[in-house]
TILUM-726700 format. One record per residue: x, y, z of N, C-alpha, C in turn. Coordinates in steps of 0.02 Angstrom, whole numbers, plus 50000, padded with zeros to 5 digits. Layout:
XYZXYZXYZ ...
END
This chain:
457654481848178457174481548234457244474848269 457324474948335457444468748372456804464948384 456854458348396456244454448409455884456948470 455224455948471454824457948528454994453948589 455104447348581455214442848637455954442048652 456274447448674456994447248686457174442948746 456704442048793456864438248853456804430748843 456514428548787456414421448773456954419048726 457054412448721457524409848671457354412448602 457854413348561457754416248495457194412748457 456714416648433456144413748397456394410148334 456044404748317456214401248256455664402448204 455774400348144455324401848088454634398848098 454564393948142453924390648151453504393848206 453784398848241453394402248293452894406948259 452254405548271451744409548237451634416248270 451814416848334451754423248369452144422848434 452134428348472452524428448534452254423548586 451604422248585451324417248631451654410448620 451754408548557452074402148542452784401948569 453134407548565453814407848590453834406648665 453394410048702453384409148775453114402348795 452664399448755452424392748770452994387748766 453474389148724454054384648716454574385848771 454634392148793455174393748841454954393548914 454314394848927454064395048996453344392448998 453244386748966452574383948957452194382549021 452544380849076452214379149138452034385149181 452244391149160452094397149199451364399149190 451034400749245450344403149240450334410149209 449954410949157449914417349123449264420949139 448734417249154448084420249167447744416749226 447454420649270447074417849325446454422049336 445874418749339445244422149351445084421749426 445074427449459444964427449531444264424749547 444224421249603443594418549626443384412149592 443824409249553443674402949519444304398749517 444234392649493444824388349484445094388849413 444864393849376445084394749307445774398049304 446244394849272446894397749259447174394449197 447654397749166447974395049105448724396249110 449104391149090449824392149081449934394549009 450554396648995450714398648927450584392848878 450774386748898450674381048854449934379648842 449524380348894448804379048885448474384448842 448664390648853448384396048812448604395148740 449224393348728449474392248661449094386648626 448984381148662448634375448633447914377248615 447564380448663446864382148650446804387448594 447264392148592447244397248539447294394048470 447714388948464447774385548399447144381748382 446814378748432446194375248419445644380148398 445614385948432445124391048413445254393448341 445894394448325446064396648257445854391448206 445974385048220445774379848174445024379848164 444654380748218443914381048212443694386948169 443974392748181443784398648142443934397648068 444504394548054444674393147984444184388247954 443954383347993443494378347967442824381247947 442664387147975442034390547958442084394347892 442674394447863442764398047800442884405447807 443044407647868443174414747878443814416847842 443794422647813444354425147773444744430447813 445374431547795445754436847829445374443447830 445384446647888445054453047902444304452547914 444024446447912443334445647935443314447148010 442704448548035442624450348105442174445448141 442344444048205441914440348249441774444648310 441224443348345441034447548402440984443348465 441154446448522441144443148587440694447048634 440194443648662439754446448712439774441848772 440294442648814440404438348871440644442348931 440554439548990440794442549051441554441949054 441854444749107442574443849118442714436549130 443054433449083443234426449089443824425149043 444154419549053444774418249015444644416748942 444024415348924443854414348853444024420448811 444044426348841444244432348804444924431248771 445364427848806446054427148783446144421248735 445814415648749445864410048702445564412048635 444994415548637444674417748574445084423248541 445314428048582445704433648554446334431148519 446714426748552447324424248521447164419648463 446614415948467446414411848409446244416148349 445884421648361445714426248306446344429448277 446824431048319447454433848294447794428948246 447804422548266448144417548225447754416048160 447104417248161446704416148101446674422248057 447004427748077447014433848036446364437648037 446004437448094445344440448098445334446448145 444844450748136444674455748186444184452548236 444234454848299443734452648348443494458748387 442844458948401442524464748430442214463048497 442524464948553442204464248618441634469348624 441064467148650440474471548656440284472048730 440124478048751439924479148821439314474948838 439344471348893438784467248914438214471448943 438324477948952437814482248980437404485948927 437564484948864437164487948811436504484348803 436014487848777435374484748761435424480948695 434914476848682434934472548623435004476748559 434644482348555434684486448494435374489348485 435704491248541436374494148537436874488748515 436804482848543437244477348522437124475548449 436494475448431436334473948361436644478848313 436664485248332436984490248289437714488648278 438074486948333438784485348327438874479148282 438454474148291438514468048250438404469648176 437904473748162437754475548093438314479748063 438524484848100439024489548074439694486348064 439894481948110440544478748105440564473248053 439984470848032439954465247986440154458748018 440044458148084440234452048120439924445948088 440344440748079440114434648048439794429848098 439944430748162439664426448213439714430048280 439324427548329439324430248396439464424648445 439944425948490440094421248544439844424348609 439424420648645439134423348706439114417948760 438804419448816438764414848872438044413348889 437934408248930437254406448949436914412248986 437294415849027437004421449064436754426949018 437114428048963436934433548918436524431148858 436364424748856435994422048799435314425448789 434934427148843434304430648831434384437148794 434904441048812435044447248776435224445848704 435644440748694435844439048626435254436748584 434774433348614434184431148577433774437048553 433764442448593433374448348574433684452248517 434324450948503434674454848453434344454248384 434174448148365433874447148299433244451248291 432834451448344432214455248340432354462748337 432864464948373433004472048378433364474748316 433774470548284434204473248231434154469548164 433894463548165433884459748103434524455948089 435014456548134435634452748125435474445348134 435694441148087435494434148087436094429348084 436674431648109437254427248109437194421748161 437624416748158437604411248206437864413348274 437604410248327437814411548395438104405148425 438634406048465438974400448498439044402148572 439084396848613439114397648685439784395448713 440034399148763440634397048798440464392848859 439824392748878439614388548934438864387448929 438594382948972437874381848976437594378448915 436934378948909436574375748854435974379948834 435934381548770435364385048741435184381348677 434544379948669434334376048611434564379248546 434894375148505435114377448439435774381148438 436064382548497436704386148499437254381348522 437734380048479438254375148496438704377448554 438894372648596439384373948648440074373148619 440514377948632441144378248596441684373448621 441724372148686442274368148711442344361348678 441794357448668441884351048633442074351948560 441854357348529442044358648460442784360048456 443034364448500443744365948499444164359748513 443934355648560444314349648577444404344848519 443984345448469444024340848412444584342748363 444894348548372445414350748326446104349348355 446564347548311447244345948330447654352348334 447894354348393448264360648398448934360548362 449174354548343449804354148308449744355048232 449134355448208449034356448136449294363248116 449734363648066450014370148046449464374948023 449534381148041449064386448022449334390147961 448884392847920449114396747862449464403147885 449884405847843450264411847861449854418047844 449394419447888448944425147880449214431247919 448964437247903449164442947943448934442048015 449234445748061449074445148131448424448848146 447914445048169447274448148186447344452748245 446824456648258446834461348313446134463348333 446084467048389445434469448412445174474848365 444514475248362444154480248323443634483148371 443814488748402443434491448458442964497048435 442424497648472441934502848457441944508248510 441944514448487441944520348530441334524448514 441034527448565440434531448554440574537148507 440084538948465440154544548419439724550348441 439864556148413439484562048434438764561548412 438604557348364437914556348344437544551748392 437904548948440437604544248487437694537048468 437854535748405437974528948383438704527048394 438834520948417439534518748424439894518848356 440534520148358440934520248297441524515548305 441624511448255442174506648257442834509948238 443354508648277444024511248263444444505448237 444614505848174444924500148140445634501848118 446104497448135446794498248113446994492348070 447474493748026447704488447981448034482748020 447974476747992448294470948023449044470748008 449414467648053450144466948044450294461147997 450724462147947450894456547903451204450747941 451104444847916451354438847949452114439247959 452464441847910453194442147914453434446447972 453014451047996453214455548050452914453448118 452664447248121452284445148180452694445248245 453354444448241453774444248301454154450748312 454004455748272454334462248279453894466948321 454194471448358453794476048398453404480948355 452814482748379452414488048348452484494348390 452204499748367452234505848407451864504848473 451354500548473450974499348534451394495448585 451704490048563452084485948610452694489748635 453034493448592453604497348615453394502548667 452804505448656452564510448703452444507448772 452114501648774451964498548838452594496548875 453084494248839453714492248871454094498348897 454134503548856454544509348874454244513548929 453584514748925453284519648970452924516549031 452724510349026452404507149083452834501649114 453384500049082453824495049109453544488049107 453094486649060452814479949052453354475249027 453444469549059453964464849040453824457949069 454294453349064454184446449086454074445749161 454274450749200454174450349273453534453849295 453134456249247452514459749263451984454849290 451654456949344451054453549368450504458849367 450074458449318449594463749304448914461949334 448644466449374447974465649401447484469649359 446974466249333446464469649292445804469649329 445604475349357444984475749395444374477849355 444454478949290443944482149249443654477349197 443084479149167442794474949114443254474349054 443324468249029443794466948974443544469248907 442914471248902442674473848838442894481048827 443164484248879443444490948870444144490448839 444334495648803444974495548766445564494648813 445614498848865446214498848906446324492148943 445824489448978445944483049012446134477548963 445804477348907445944472048858446654472748831 446834478848812447494479748780448064479248831 447964481648892448494480848942448634473548956 448124469448962448234462448976448534458748916 448304460448856448594457148797449334459048789 449504465348802450204467348798450624463748850 450354462848910450714459248962450884452148939 450404448748909450514441948883451054442048829 451034447148785451524447648731452234448248758 452314450848818452974451648847453144446248898 452724441048902452874435448946452694436549018 452284441649033452054442749101451424438849117 451174439749178450574436249201450024441149220 449404438849215448824443149229448354439849278 448104443849324447574441749370446954445749351 446404442249335445804445549310445264445349364 444984451049380444424451349426443774450949386 443314446449405442664446249371442274452749378 442354455849438442014462049452442414465749505 442444472349499442844476149546442534476149616 442954474949664442774475649735443384478749768 443304484349804443894488049828444344483949875 444064480649924444494476849970444794470849935 444404467449894444674461649859445254463749814 445224469549783445784471849741446414472549783 446354475149843446944475749887447204468949907 446754464249921446964457549938447364454349882 447144455449820447484452449763448174455449752 448234462049760448894465249754449364462249805 449124461549866449524458849921449704451549907 449214447449890449324440249883449774438549824 449664441749768450034440049707450664444349698 450744449549737451304454049726451234457749660 450634460149645450504463349580450954469449571 451214470149511451674475549496451364481149455 450834479649418450514484549374449754483849380 449404489449368448674489249366448444495649331 447804495549311447514501449279446824502549308 446684508649330446074510149367445734516349338 445094517049355444744523349342444644526749409 444534533349409444484536949473443944534249521 443404531449494442884528649537443174523049581 443584518749551443894513449589444374516249642 444744521349623445214524449670444834527249730 444274530649716443884533649771443604528249817 443394522749789443094517449831443624513849873 444224513249847444754510349888444944515049945 444984521449929445154526349981444624526650035 443994525350017443444525850064443424520050114 443814514850103443834509250150444084511650218 443864508450272444124510350338444884509650341 445194513850380445924513750384446204507150407 445844503750454446094497350477446064492050423 445584492650377445534487950321446114489250273 446234495550256446774497150210447454494950238 447524495550303448174494050333448334486550333 447834482450320447954475150321448344472650261 448374476650208448634474150145449264477950124 449744474050100450384476850077450334478150002 450374484449982450334486249912451004488749885 451544487349922452194489949904452484486649841 452184481049818452424477949756452234481849694 451744486449701451494490049643452024495049618 452244494149556452734498549526452424503849481 451844502149451451524506749404450774506449414 450504511549446449784512249460449514517149407 449194514449357448984518449298448264520549307 448124526849291447414528949291447284533549232 446654533249211446424537349154445674536649149 445404538449091444704537349072444214542449100 444404546349151443944551249179444344556349220 444074562349227444404567349270444434564649341 445014565449373445104562849441445134568749489 444694568949539444734574349589445424574649621 445714580549630446394581049656446494577549724 445994578049768446084574949834446104567349829 445744564549781445754557249771446444555149746 446704558749697447354556949670447904557849722 447884563249759448384564249811448344558849865 447734556849881447644551549930447954545049909 447884543349845448194537149819448954537649820 449224543449800449954544349801450224543949872 449874547049919450094546649989450094539450015 449634535449990449544528650014450004523749977 450004523949910450364519049869451064521349852 451204527749861451854530449842451834533749774 452384536749752452404540449688452454535849627 451994531049625451994526149569451394527349523 451014532649536450404534049498450594537449432 450344534649378450454537249311449784538549278 449674544549254449054546249219449204546949145 448724544849104448814545849032448184548749001 448284552048946447724554648905447784551348837 447254548048815447264544448752446544542848732 446474538448684445814536248661445894530048619 445334526948602445354520848561445684521948493 445634528148469445934529648404446694529848405 446984530748464447714531248474448034536248426 447734542148422448044547348380448654550348416 448684549448482449244551948521449124550248594 449644550648634449604549148705450044554048743 449774556548799450184560348846450234556348911 450764557648948450884553949010451084558949065 450864557549126451004561849182451194557549243 451804558349268452034554749326451774558149390 451854554849446451664557849510452054564249523 452704564149507453124570049518452894575849474 452744574349410452524579549365451854582449387 451424578249413450764580649435450834585749492 451314584449537451414589049592451644595949568 452024595949513452284602249486451824605449435 451384601449405450924604049353450214601649368 449924603749424449254601449442448734603249388 448304598449374447794599549323447994597249254 448644595849244448874593649179448734586149169 448724584049106448694576849089449354574549060 449874578749064450544576549046450804579348980 451394576948963451724578748901451664573048851 451694574448787451614569048737452184564048740 452004557648739452494552248734452374548048672 451824549248638451684546148574451384551448529 451734553248476451494558448432451754565248452 451734569948405451924576948417451294580948428 451264584748483450664588248504450614595048469 450004596648448449854603148417449204605748447 449174612248459448554615648476448384620148417 447804619148387447634622748325447004626948334 446994632548297446384636548296445914633748243 445344637148234444834634548188445074634348115 445594638348100445854638448032446414633248022 446584629548075447104624548069447794627048082 447854633048108448514635848124448734633748194 449384632248202449654630448267449654636548313 449444635548375449414640848425449994640348473 450214645748502450774645648550450544643248619 451004641748664450824639748732450364644848765 449884642248803449424646448840448784647948804 448774647048737448164648448699447774641948688 447114642548696446684636748693446454635348622 446434628948604446204626948538446084619448536 445974616848476445864609748468446524605948474 446514600348508447114596348520447214591448463 447804591848431447974587248376448644583848391 448744578148360449384574648362449584572848291 450234572848279450504570548215451034565248228 451204561448176451734556548182451534549748208 450874548448211450634541848232450284538448174 450214531748177449894528148121449184530548109 448964530648048448284532948032447754528048057 447164530548066446594526348085445994528548044 445464524648047444834526648015444254524248057 443714528048054443084525748085442724521348034 442574515348054442274510448009441614513047981 441544512747916440924514647881440734521947891 441224526147908441064533247918441634537647893 441704538147827442244542347799442184549647818 441564552047828441474559047845441754560447915 441604556147962441864557048030442624556348030 442874551647990443604550647986443934557047960 443654559847907443944565947877443954571647928 443434572147969443394577548018443914576848073 444174570748082444684569648134445374571848111 445454573448046446114575148020446144582447998 446714585648012446844592447988447164591947919 447234597647887447524597847819448234595247818 448604595947873449304593647875449374586247893 448804582847901448834575647917448804573947990 448844578948034448774577548105448044575848121 447934572448177447254570148194447084571748266 446444571448282446194573748346445684569048375 445634568948442445084565648476444464570148479 444554576548462444014581248465443994585248529 444554585448566444574588948629444874595848622 444704600048671444964606848674445444607448733 445994611148723446464612048778447024616848760 447534617048804448114621248791448734617948822 449314620348803449934617948833450264623848870 450654622148921451024627448955451724628148925 452124632348954452794633648927453244627548929 453094622848973453494616748979453234611048936 452704612448897452444607248853451934602648884 451674604348944451174600148976450474602048950 450074597048938449414598048909448884598648964 448414603248953447844604248998447214603848956 446724600048980446094599248944445584604248968 445224607248921444654611448939444014607248940 444004602048902443434597448900443624591248862 443444585448889443614579248856443094577748803 443234580048743442814579448684442184583748693 441934585948638441364590548640440764587048671 440534589748726439934587348761440014580548793 440594577548790440684570848816440624570748892 440264565748918440224564448989440604557949003 441024558049055441384551949074441184550249145 440804544949152440544542849217440784535849233 441174535249287441434528749306441904525849254 442234530249216442694527949165442374526249099 441714527249092441354525649031441184532048993 441324532148928441164537848886440414537948870 440104543748882439384544548868439294550848826 438994550148767438854556048727438114557948737 437994564048760437314566048778436814565748721 437044566548658436584566948602436124560848599 436394554948614435994548948611435414549248661 435554551648721435034552148773434544557648754 434804563148729434364568748709433894566748652 434144562848605433714560548549433134556348575 433284552248626432754548048654432244552248692 432484556948732432024560848774431644566148734 431894568148678431564573348638430864571248616 430744564748613430094562248590429634560348649 429874561348710429464559448768428904564548778 428294562148792427724566748800427854572048854 427724578248836427794583748884428464587248882 428954584448846429624587548843429654591948780 429794598248791429874602948736430604603348714 431064603348761431784603848746432154600448803 432764597948788433134594348839433874595048827 434254595448880434984595348877435224590348928 435674585948907435964581048952436694583048963 436884583749026437554586049043437844581649098 438494582349109438824579049164439044584149216 438894582749279439114587149332439604583349376 440074586849410440574583349450440264578849503 440564573049511440334568249560440954564949591 441004565049657441604562549691441714555149679 441184551349669441244544149661441334542149588 440914544749544440914542649474441314547149428 441594552549454441944557349411441464562549384 440944560149350440394564449327439744560549335 439204564249346438544561349352438104564149297 437734559749264437294561849209436654564749236 436484570749214435824573549231435494576149167 434844576249167434454579049111434114585449135 434214590749098433884597149113433334598049060 432724598349084432144597749039431724604049040 431544606348980431054611648970430404608548947 429864609548984429234606048971428774610248926 428314606748894427804610248856427344613948904 427044619548882426604623248927426034618848954 425924619449019425384615649050425594608949079 426214606849065426454600449093426764601849161 426504598749214426764600149281427444597049293 427934600949317428614598349331428654595049400 428404589049406428394585849472428854579849474 428924577049535429384571449546429174565249508 428514564349501428274558449465428494558549392 428474564449361428694564949292429444563749287 429834566349334430554565249333430714557749337 430364554249382430464547049388430264543349325 429724545549293429504542249231430004543349175 430294549249171430794550649120431404546149129 431644545449192432224541149204432064533849190 431454531649207431254524749192431234523549116 431004528549079430974528049006431684527048978 432164530649005432854529848982433104522748997 432964520349057433214513749076432924508149032 432344509449004432034504448960432384504048892 432714509248872432964509748804433734510448799 434064511948854434784513148851435144509248905 435784508148895436194505248947436154509649009 436154506449068436044510149130436534515749141 437174514849121437684519849134437544526349096 437154525849041437004531749001436414535749029 436034532749074435404535749096435514541249149 435104546549145435164551849195435034549249265 435444551649312435344550149383434874555249415 434734560449378434294565749404433994569449345 433374571749354433044575949304432864582549338 433114588049310432944594749334432514598149282 432074602449306431634606149260431824613449259 431774616449200431954623549191431434626949148 431364633549157430894637249116431134637949044 431804638449036432074639248969432804637248967 432984633348918433684631348908434054636848871 434714637448881435104642748848435234641348774 434704641648735434774640448663434734647148626 435214648248581435264654548544434774654648485 434714660448454434234661248399434394656648340 435044654948332435224650548277435084643148292 434804641848351434634635048369435164631448409 435744634348417436284630948452436184631348527 436264625648559436204625248631436894626348663 436954631348704437584632948737437624629248803 437844623148800437874619048861438384621848911 438894625148886439394627548933439094632548982 438574636348960438244640949005437864637049059 437544631649037437164627449083437614624049134 438164621349109438644618049153438944622949202 439094629049179439374634249223438904635849280 438244635949266437754637249318437774631849373 437834625649351437854620149400438514620249440 439054621849406439694622249442439684627949493 439384633449474439344639149520438914637349580 438354633949567437904631949622438244627049669 438684622749641439024617749683439524620949730 439754627049714440244630449755439934634149814 439264634349814438914638049868438534633249913 
END
């Protein structure tokens, strides 16, 4: 197996990772730039700070495979801390800044995080965590001042980056994905042994082969870095000696300006972003040159065909769609050309062998619908949930995201639904059960179903269909109160954008709610 950093001078025994190799060969090259600020890092600066962060983490007595948590906005600290944790042999868990204190507290408790790194802006939320969850680990700040919480930059500055680090396994991200019970579930993979630190993994090989990530990559990241795809795409770019431009927050015209100004070659988007760029006036779109883009990647939500075609007509046949998940049980890929020939597909497998299975675990032929499984990829587990982990695996060892679909005669995969009951709005996974559990206890609600309906902007829009107790009036004031109740207890993206009232939900005698019947009614109504 050849070294990962083939474009750099041959790694020597003292290189602790690929970042160290590039710091030695192209140290003055800018590797990270935060748009809208004067924050940027060269390979040499990132390498130096990562070693200081690692030294600090080691000084705290953290052991290999311990976990630390990050609750911060899009900023370059994600990378200094992430690379420092890698060098210290730790897991690190980025947490969505839009979660409520109780939700963050759950992740901290479940992951066993030894400490939390946050910012002055998010400190009030972090302070509420202890009250909401009982988590009592130490908190540190990347900026500002909060009584009793140390500021990290002067602490890091006190460590000598030249001090040799112990030969620990290579740390990595430990990400949380929503579960069908409504609680987030951690997806944990084994760490890479120190001896293999400069060798490619299945992840790095995949990014190089299928997305063309390399030393000439200029990657634009318009999305929150606590999500799996933005974080991993940018980290892979650094591993191959490329450069990244990070947007603090997505803005459609600013994204075009950055592609034009920096000559960005790669990016990853969700359909909501695509729709908002297309909605810009034609004279605005015409001002910017996007011809440098070689790989326009999209995923995370169903994309309306007219939106996707509009992007291809505008940017050219550089659009690549993928189907995957945080568990990485398998990946399919669909080029612009393949999409034209197989509309509605999410592509053919490029990681893992694809299987469609019936309820008994038997493989089904093309055209027949069943559960989607992949084999031949590294195993994973849901942290602290062996039962859920076991359910993700078939008897033959193949594993699933929990989605239903079929393949055609050419091996292209089509989804019938992205995970059971899953709603994907603006690229964010939302499991209705969590919202339903909250609303089930609201005064006047007898039964409730939370579903996603098509939305041109967000991909899907969350709505709650409510059956009221006898005598409760179904009026607008109650609908507004129900939505306000959700906003008090859940992250905003999970909350219904609309509440509809019904005389009876389609629940069978066995108690099972047939949401597909409900969704079909809304889809039929939308066609008229």
